[in-house]
C-alpha positions as CSV (number, residue, x, y, z in Angstrom):
1,M,68.4,60.4,150.3
2,K,69.6,59.0,147.0
3,P,67.7,60.0,143.9
4,S,65.6,57.3,142.3
5,L,66.8,55.3,139.4
6,K,64.4,57.1,137.1
7,A,65.7,60.4,138.3
8,R,69.3,59.4,137.8
9,I,68.5,58.3,134.2
10,V,66.9,61.7,133.5
11,L,69.9,63.5,135.0
12,L,72.2,61.3,132.9
13,L,70.3,62.1,129.7
14,F,70.3,65.8,130.6
15,G,74.1,65.6,130.9
16,I,74.5,63.9,127.6
17,L,72.2,66.3,125.8
18,F,73.2,69.6,127.3
19,I,76.4,69.4,129.3
20,S,78.5,67.3,127.0
21,P,78.0,69.4,123.8
22,A,78.8,72.6,125.8
23,T,82.0,71.0,127.1
24,Q,83.0,69.9,123.6
25,A,82.5,73.3,122.3
26,Q,84.5,74.8,125.1
27,E,87.4,72.4,124.3
28,K,87.4,73.5,120.7
29,R,87.3,77.2,121.6
30,L,90.6,78.9,122.4
31,K,90.6,80.6,125.8
32,R,91.3,84.3,126.0
33,P,94.1,85.2,128.4
34,S,92.7,86.2,131.8
35,S,95.4,88.8,132.6
36,R,97.4,91.4,130.7
37,V,101.2,91.3,130.2
38,G,101.8,95.0,130.8
39,I,103.3,95.7,127.3
40,L,100.8,98.0,125.5
41,S,101.5,96.7,122.0
42,V,101.2,93.0,123.1
43,D,98.1,93.5,125.2
44,T,96.5,95.4,122.3
45,F,97.4,92.7,119.8
46,V,96.1,89.9,122.1
47,R,92.8,91.7,122.9
48,E,92.0,92.6,119.3
49,S,92.9,89.1,118.1
50,F,90.5,87.5,120.4
51,D,87.8,90.1,119.7
52,L,88.0,89.1,116.0
53,Y,88.3,85.4,117.0
54,D,85.0,85.6,119.0
55,K,83.2,87.2,116.2
56,V,84.3,84.7,113.5
57,Y,83.7,81.8,115.9
58,V,80.0,82.8,116.3
59,Y,79.6,82.8,112.5
60,D,81.3,79.5,112.2
61,N,78.9,78.0,114.7
62,Y,76.0,79.4,112.8
63,A,77.2,77.7,109.6
64,R,77.8,74.4,111.4
65,E,74.3,74.5,112.8
66,G,72.9,75.1,109.3
67,R,71.7,78.6,110.2
68,P,72.1,80.8,107.0
69,L,74.2,83.9,107.2
70,E,72.7,87.2,106.2
71,D,74.3,89.8,103.9
72,D,75.2,91.9,107.0
73,D,77.0,88.9,108.4
74,Y,79.1,88.6,105.3
75,E,79.9,92.3,105.3
76,A,81.0,91.9,108.9
77,L,83.2,89.0,107.9
78,I,84.8,91.1,105.1
79,D,85.5,93.9,107.6
80,S,87.0,91.3,110.0
81,V,89.4,90.1,107.3
82,E,90.6,93.6,106.7
83,D,91.0,94.2,110.4
84,M,93.0,90.9,110.7
85,E,95.3,92.0,107.9
86,Q,96.0,95.3,109.7
87,L,96.5,93.4,113.0
88,L,98.9,90.9,111.5
89,A,101.0,93.7,110.1
90,S,101.4,95.1,113.6
91,A,102.7,91.8,115.0
92,P,106.4,92.6,114.3
93,D,106.2,95.8,116.3
94,A,104.8,93.9,119.3
95,V,107.5,91.3,119.0
96,M,110.1,94.0,119.0
97,D,108.6,95.5,122.2
98,I,108.9,92.1,123.9
99,D,112.6,92.1,123.5
100,G,113.0,95.1,125.8
101,A,111.1,93.5,128.7
102,G,112.2,91.4,131.6
103,V,112.7,87.7,131.4
104,L,109.4,86.7,133.1
105,K,107.4,89.3,131.2
106,Q,109.0,88.1,127.9
107,G,107.9,84.5,128.6
108,K,104.3,85.5,129.4
109,A,104.1,87.9,126.4
110,T,105.5,85.2,124.0
111,L,102.9,82.7,125.2
112,Q,100.1,85.2,124.8
113,M,101.3,86.3,121.4
114,N,101.4,82.7,120.2
115,R,97.9,82.0,121.4
116,A,96.7,85.2,119.8
117,K,98.3,84.2,116.5
118,K,96.7,80.8,116.7
119,A,93.3,82.6,117.1
120,L,94.0,84.8,114.1
121,N,95.0,81.9,111.9
122,Y,91.8,80.1,112.8
123,S,89.8,83.3,112.1
124,L,91.4,84.0,108.8
125,K,91.0,80.4,107.6
126,T,87.4,80.2,108.7
127,A,86.4,83.6,107.3
128,K,88.0,82.7,104.0
129,K,86.0,79.4,103.9
130,L,82.7,81.2,104.6
131,L,83.3,84.0,102.1
132,S,84.5,81.5,99.5
133,E,81.3,79.5,99.9
134,K,79.2,82.7,99.6
135,R,81.1,83.7,96.4
136,E,80.6,80.3,94.8
137,E,76.9,80.5,95.6
138,T,76.7,84.0,94.1
139,S,78.7,82.9,91.0
140,E,76.3,80.1,90.4
141,T,73.3,82.4,90.7
142,Q,74.9,84.9,88.3
143,S,75.6,82.1,85.8
144,D,72.0,81.1,85.8
145,D,70.9,84.7,85.3
146,D,73.4,85.1,82.4
147,I,72.0,82.0,80.7
148,A,68.5,83.4,81.1
149,D,69.6,86.8,79.8
150,N,71.2,85.2,76.8
151,D,68.2,83.2,76.0
152,S,66.0,86.3,76.1
153,G,68.4,88.5,74.2
154,N,69.0,86.5,71.0
155,E,66.8,88.7,68.9
156,T,68.6,91.8,70.1
157,T,72.0,90.3,69.4
158,T,71.0,89.3,65.9
159,S,69.8,92.9,65.2
160,N,73.1,94.3,66.4
161,N,75.1,92.0,64.2
162,E,72.9,92.7,61.2
163,S,73.6,96.4,61.6
164,G,77.2,95.8,60.8
165,S,78.7,97.5,63.8
166,S,82.2,96.4,64.9
167,D,82.5,94.8,68.3
168,G,86.1,96.1,68.6
169,E,85.1,99.7,67.8
170,T,82.2,99.5,70.2
171,K,84.4,98.2,73.0
172,E,87.0,100.9,72.4
173,A,84.4,103.6,72.5
174,K,82.9,102.3,75.7
175,E,86.3,102.1,77.4
176,L,87.0,105.7,76.4
177,E,83.6,106.8,77.7
178,V,84.4,105.1,81.0
179,F,87.7,106.9,81.2
180,S,86.3,110.3,80.1
181,K,86.2,111.4,83.7
182,F,89.6,110.0,84.5
183,D,91.6,112.9,86.2
184,Y,95.1,111.4,86.3
185,V,97.7,113.4,84.5
186,P,101.2,111.8,84.0
187,G,104.4,113.8,84.5
188,D,105.8,115.5,81.4
189,K,109.5,114.9,82.0
190,L,110.3,111.2,81.5
191,M,112.8,109.8,84.0
192,F,112.5,106.1,83.3
193,F,110.7,103.8,80.9
194,E,110.9,100.0,80.8
195,D,109.2,97.6,78.5
196,F,112.1,95.0,78.5
197,Q,112.5,95.1,74.7
198,N,116.3,95.3,75.1
199,D,116.5,92.4,77.4
200,F,116.9,88.7,76.5
201,I,114.0,86.3,77.3
202,G,115.0,84.3,80.4
203,D,117.4,87.0,81.8
204,F,116.9,89.3,84.7
205,P,116.6,92.8,83.2
206,S,119.7,94.9,83.0
207,K,118.2,98.1,84.3
208,W,116.8,96.5,87.5
209,N,118.3,95.0,90.7
210,T,117.0,92.4,93.2
211,N,118.0,90.4,96.2
212,G,115.8,87.5,94.9
213,S,115.2,86.4,91.4
214,G,113.0,87.0,88.3
215,E,113.2,86.9,84.5
216,V,111.9,88.5,81.4
217,V,109.2,86.5,79.7
218,T,106.6,86.6,77.0
219,L,103.0,85.5,77.5
220,G,101.0,83.6,74.9
221,D,101.5,84.6,71.3
222,S,102.3,88.3,72.1
223,D,105.8,89.8,71.5
224,E,105.2,92.0,74.6
225,R,107.8,91.4,77.3
226,W,107.2,91.2,81.0
227,L,109.3,90.9,84.2
228,E,108.1,88.0,86.3
229,L,108.4,88.9,89.9
230,I,109.2,86.3,92.6
231,S,107.2,86.1,95.9
232,G,109.1,86.1,99.1
233,Y,109.6,87.9,102.5
234,N,111.8,91.0,102.3
235,I,112.5,90.5,98.5
236,F,112.7,93.7,96.5
237,F,112.7,94.6,92.8
238,I,114.4,97.9,92.2
239,P,114.4,99.7,88.8
240,D,117.2,102.0,88.0
241,V,115.1,105.1,88.5
242,P,117.0,108.3,89.2
243,D,116.4,109.9,92.6
244,L,112.7,110.8,92.8
245,P,111.8,114.5,92.9
246,E,109.1,116.0,95.1
247,E,106.5,115.7,92.3
248,Y,106.3,112.7,89.9
249,T,104.1,110.0,88.5
250,I,104.4,106.2,88.2
251,E,102.5,104.0,85.8
252,F,102.8,100.3,85.0
253,D,100.7,97.3,83.8
254,V,100.3,94.1,85.8
255,M,99.4,90.6,84.7
256,S,98.4,87.7,87.0
257,V,98.2,84.0,86.2
258,G,96.9,81.2,88.4
259,L,94.8,83.1,90.9
260,T,91.9,81.1,92.4
261,R,89.4,81.5,95.2
262,K,92.0,80.0,97.4
263,T,94.5,82.8,96.7
264,S,95.6,84.1,100.1
265,S,94.1,87.2,101.6
266,T,97.7,88.4,102.1
267,A,98.8,88.0,98.5
268,I,99.9,91.5,97.6
269,L,102.0,93.6,95.2
270,R,103.5,96.4,97.2
271,V,104.8,99.6,95.7
272,D,107.4,101.1,98.0
273,L,108.7,104.7,98.0
274,S,111.7,104.9,100.3
275,D,114.7,106.9,101.4
276,N,116.8,103.7,101.2
277,S,118.0,102.7,97.7
278,G,119.0,99.2,98.8
279,F,117.2,96.1,100.1
280,K,115.8,97.7,103.3
281,E,112.6,99.5,104.0
282,G,114.4,102.6,105.2
283,A,113.7,105.1,108.0
284,N,111.2,107.0,105.9
285,F,108.8,105.2,103.4
286,V,105.3,105.0,102.0
287,H,103.8,101.5,101.2
288,A,100.8,100.9,98.9
289,Q,99.6,97.3,99.0
290,I,97.5,96.1,96.0
291,P,95.6,92.9,96.9
292,F,95.2,89.9,94.7
293,C,92.9,87.8,97.0
294,Q,89.9,86.4,95.2
295,Y,87.6,85.1,97.9
296,A,87.0,88.5,99.5
297,A,87.5,92.2,98.8
298,V,90.5,92.9,100.9
299,G,91.1,96.5,100.1
300,I,94.2,98.6,99.5
301,T,96.5,99.1,102.5
302,M,98.4,102.3,102.9
303,S,101.2,102.8,105.5
304,N,104.2,105.0,106.1
305,H,107.1,105.5,108.5
306,I,108.6,108.9,109.3
307,N,111.9,108.8,111.1
308,N,111.4,105.1,111.9
309,K,108.0,105.8,113.4
310,R,104.7,104.6,111.9
311,E,102.5,107.6,111.3
312,M,99.7,106.0,109.2
313,Y,98.3,102.6,108.6
314,S,94.9,102.2,107.0
315,T,93.0,99.9,104.6
316,V,90.7,101.5,102.0
317,R,87.8,99.5,100.8
318,A,88.3,98.4,97.2
319,D,87.0,95.3,95.4
320,L,89.7,94.7,92.9
321,R,89.1,91.0,92.4
322,D,88.0,91.4,88.8
323,E,90.5,94.1,87.9
324,V,93.6,92.1,89.0
325,L,92.5,89.2,86.7
326,N,92.4,91.5,83.7
327,R,95.7,93.3,83.3
328,P,95.1,96.4,85.4
329,H,96.9,99.7,84.7
330,I,98.2,101.2,87.9
331,S,98.7,105.0,88.1
332,I,100.3,106.8,91.0
333,A,100.8,110.6,91.5
334,V,103.0,112.1,94.2
335,N,102.8,115.8,94.7
336,K,105.0,116.7,97.6
337,R,103.2,115.0,100.6
338,R,100.1,114.0,98.6
339,F,99.7,110.4,97.3
340,R,97.0,109.3,94.9
341,L,96.5,105.9,93.3
342,W,94.3,104.8,90.5
343,V,93.5,101.3,89.3
344,N,92.4,101.7,85.7
345,E,90.0,104.7,85.6
346,E,89.0,104.6,89.3
347,K,90.9,106.7,91.9
348,H,91.0,104.6,95.1
349,I,93.6,106.5,97.2
350,D,94.0,110.3,97.8
351,I,95.9,111.0,101.0
352,P,97.0,114.6,101.4
353,R,99.8,114.1,103.9
354,I,101.3,110.6,103.9
355,V,104.7,111.2,102.1
356,P,107.5,112.4,104.4
357,E,108.1,116.1,103.7
358,G,111.4,117.6,102.6
359,G,111.9,115.5,99.5
360,I,113.7,112.7,101.4
361,I,112.0,109.9,99.5
362,S,114.3,108.9,96.7
363,S,113.8,105.3,95.7
364,L,111.1,103.2,94.0
365,K,110.8,99.5,94.8
366,F,108.4,96.6,94.2
367,H,107.7,93.7,96.6
368,M,105.3,90.8,96.2
369,N,104.5,88.2,98.8
370,N,102.2,85.3,99.8
371,F,101.7,83.9,96.3
372,K,101.8,80.1,95.9
373,D,105.2,79.2,94.4
374,G,104.8,77.8,90.8
375,E,101.0,78.3,90.8
376,E,100.2,82.0,91.3
377,R,102.4,84.2,89.1
378,L,102.7,88.0,88.7
379,F,104.2,90.1,85.9
380,I,104.9,93.8,85.3
381,T,105.7,95.8,82.2
382,N,105.5,99.3,80.7
383,L,106.9,101.0,83.9
384,K,107.0,104.7,83.4
385,V,108.3,107.2,85.9
386,A,108.0,110.9,85.0
387,E,108.7,114.1,86.8
388,G,105.8,116.5,87.1
389,G,102.2,115.5,86.9
390,L,101.2,119.1,87.3
391,D,98.2,120.9,85.9
392,L,98.8,121.2,82.1
393,R,96.0,123.7,81.8
394,R,98.0,126.6,83.3
395,T,101.0,125.8,81.0
396,L,98.9,125.8,77.9
397,I,97.2,129.1,78.9
398,S,100.4,130.9,79.9
399,E,102.8,129.5,77.3
400,G,100.4,128.7,74.5
401,E,102.0,125.2,74.0
402,V,102.2,121.9,75.9
403,S,103.9,118.7,75.0
404,T,103.0,115.4,76.6
405,N,104.1,111.8,76.5
406,G,101.0,110.8,78.5
407,I,98.6,110.2,75.6
408,L,99.2,106.6,74.8
409,F,98.2,104.5,71.8
410,D,98.1,100.8,71.0
411,V,101.3,99.6,69.3
412,G,101.3,100.7,65.6
413,S,97.7,102.0,65.9
414,A,95.8,105.3,66.4
415,N,93.6,103.7,69.1
416,I,93.9,105.8,72.2
417,Q,94.5,103.8,75.4
418,P,91.7,104.7,77.8
419,Q,94.0,105.9,80.7
420,S,95.1,108.8,78.5
421,M,91.8,110.5,78.8
422,G,92.9,112.6,81.9
423,I,95.1,114.8,79.7
424,I,92.6,115.1,76.9
425,R,90.0,116.1,79.6
426,Q,92.3,118.9,80.8
427,I,92.8,120.2,77.3
428,S,89.0,120.3,76.8
429,Q,88.7,122.3,80.0
430,V,91.1,124.9,78.7
431,L,89.1,125.2,75.5
432,Q,85.9,125.6,77.5
433,Q,87.4,128.4,79.5
434,E,89.3,130.1,76.7
435,G,86.5,130.6,74.2
436,D,88.8,132.4,71.6
437,M,91.6,129.8,71.7
438,N,92.1,127.4,68.8
439,L,94.7,124.6,68.7
440,I,96.7,122.6,66.3
441,I,97.4,119.0,67.6
442,E,100.7,117.5,66.5
443,G,101.4,113.8,66.5
444,H,105.0,112.6,66.8
445,T,106.5,109.1,66.7
446,D,109.9,107.4,67.3
447,S,112.0,106.2,64.4
448,D,111.0,102.5,64.5
449,G,109.6,101.4,61.2
450,D,109.2,103.1,57.8
451,E,109.4,106.9,57.8
452,S,106.4,107.4,55.6
453,L,104.3,105.0,57.7
454,N,105.3,106.9,60.8
455,M,104.2,110.1,59.2
456,D,100.8,108.6,58.4
457,L,100.5,107.1,61.9
458,S,101.3,110.3,63.7
459,K,98.6,112.1,61.6
460,R,96.0,109.5,62.5
461,R,96.9,109.7,66.1
462,A,96.5,113.5,66.1
463,D,93.2,113.0,64.4
464,A,92.1,110.5,67.1
465,V,92.9,113.0,69.8
466,R,90.8,115.6,67.9
467,D,87.9,113.2,67.6
468,A,88.1,112.5,71.4
469,L,87.9,116.2,72.2
470,I,84.8,116.5,69.9
471,D,83.0,113.3,70.8
472,F,83.6,113.1,74.6
473,Y,84.0,116.7,75.6
474,N,81.8,118.5,73.0
475,V,84.6,120.8,71.7
476,D,83.7,122.5,68.4
477,G,85.8,120.8,65.7
478,S,86.3,124.1,63.8
479,R,88.7,125.1,66.6
480,L,91.0,122.1,66.1
481,Q,93.6,121.4,63.4
482,T,95.9,118.4,63.2
483,A,99.3,117.6,61.8
484,G,101.4,114.5,61.6
485,L,105.2,115.0,61.9
486,G,106.3,111.4,62.3
487,E,109.9,111.0,63.4
488,S,111.0,114.3,61.9
489,E,111.4,116.3,65.2
490,P,112.9,114.0,67.8
491,V,113.5,115.4,71.3
492,G,115.3,112.2,72.6
493,D,117.7,109.6,71.4
494,N,115.9,107.0,69.2
495,G,118.6,104.5,70.1
496,T,117.3,104.0,73.6
497,P,113.9,103.0,75.1
498,D,113.8,106.2,77.2
499,G,114.5,108.4,74.1
500,K,111.9,106.6,72.0
501,A,109.4,107.1,74.8
502,Q,110.2,110.8,74.8
503,N,109.7,111.0,71.1
504,R,106.3,109.4,71.1
505,R,104.3,112.5,72.1
506,V,101.4,114.7,71.3
507,V,101.9,118.5,71.2
508,F,99.1,121.1,71.6
509,K,99.8,124.6,70.2
510,K,97.8,127.7,70.3
511,I,97.1,129.2,66.8
């Protein structure tokens, strides 16, 4: 019996309203492979890719339907981005495993890998879009709040200005206060220092090597010089650092230009410690990836290989979006197998056993990738590598004297750079423990400039260290004396950048 015309119309409408949309959605959605390949790394990559794809696809559908995402949804998206970054990094290992399989299995594995990569690309693009929209919404809300705060705070601002306080001094004091708990201590035996002052603008620096390109530049009106790195796969920048010992520290400043909310989640600066001094990763290495993505907090990725085998791969949560826009200072300390990393005053990484043991790591390299050519630019300067980074407290107690190049000042100034507070903090701890100990603090400079001005500068710098001990660590000022010795007692060759860096030092002596 045929259905009536009315019934057929109802069925047709039902099909249009319910069946067709479902079919269209299914056509858009990538299909998960129904069977495994039999290669563990490939099967894992495909399964995890589609797990992430399914999660992001649901959130994308919510957005298309006009359903607002909750904060927990955005947290899940951020976690998914981090998981996708880790998964993408494992793709080369899976591809290598395909090469050793039979012909038929290779074909099936390649098809599934391509489908999984397509799913991941969709997921990354979609998650980036959703997070970017959320960040724009948050920024607009914060801007409105800032306007309201400014409107309500005019009287307070006027009062502060009338009091005659210096904005510069207040900012400096606040920065030192923030860094007062900073526990990084740089090595005390300088191995390499580079600020590019002896290189010509436009040239690649003489004490570096690369298999790509780069040049020394200045930024804005400043005379400070930077090495502009070039983004690219398997491109390395290698400073002429002597073979690394088992215990050492690395410091440098980074400047970025042109970052936007569209900057890739894979835009990174990678610090490599390797047993290979050339343009290969090596059989043994440690990688630390600093992210420059702006639409999501990607995190710092740490990985290593020991005897050509990956032992560790992890991404530590870290929201560095603001930091990478504002000249961050990166500090790294390696103490045998232990690896620690600070961005400005905050320690983000502290892994006790990631460095291959036995002192086989010998080379420092830099690598950047996934920056838009000509738009997103990255620069590095003030690279300092020093042996040591040990506890200065024991040296001061046992030997009664300690010299350090790690207390840094602004050029031609007695303003302490905030990242120097870790050393000053250790000195304060000695004085707290050794109640009968008194110190004289000596300031030393290099030979640049007028001798009498250097003498005065070194005294003011010693006084600044004394003031920091008193103001931030409550040391009794009567226990501290200061002296400025200028350039009169060099310990390095003032004709070289390395020698000058050695001579710019602060010495603490027991009296």
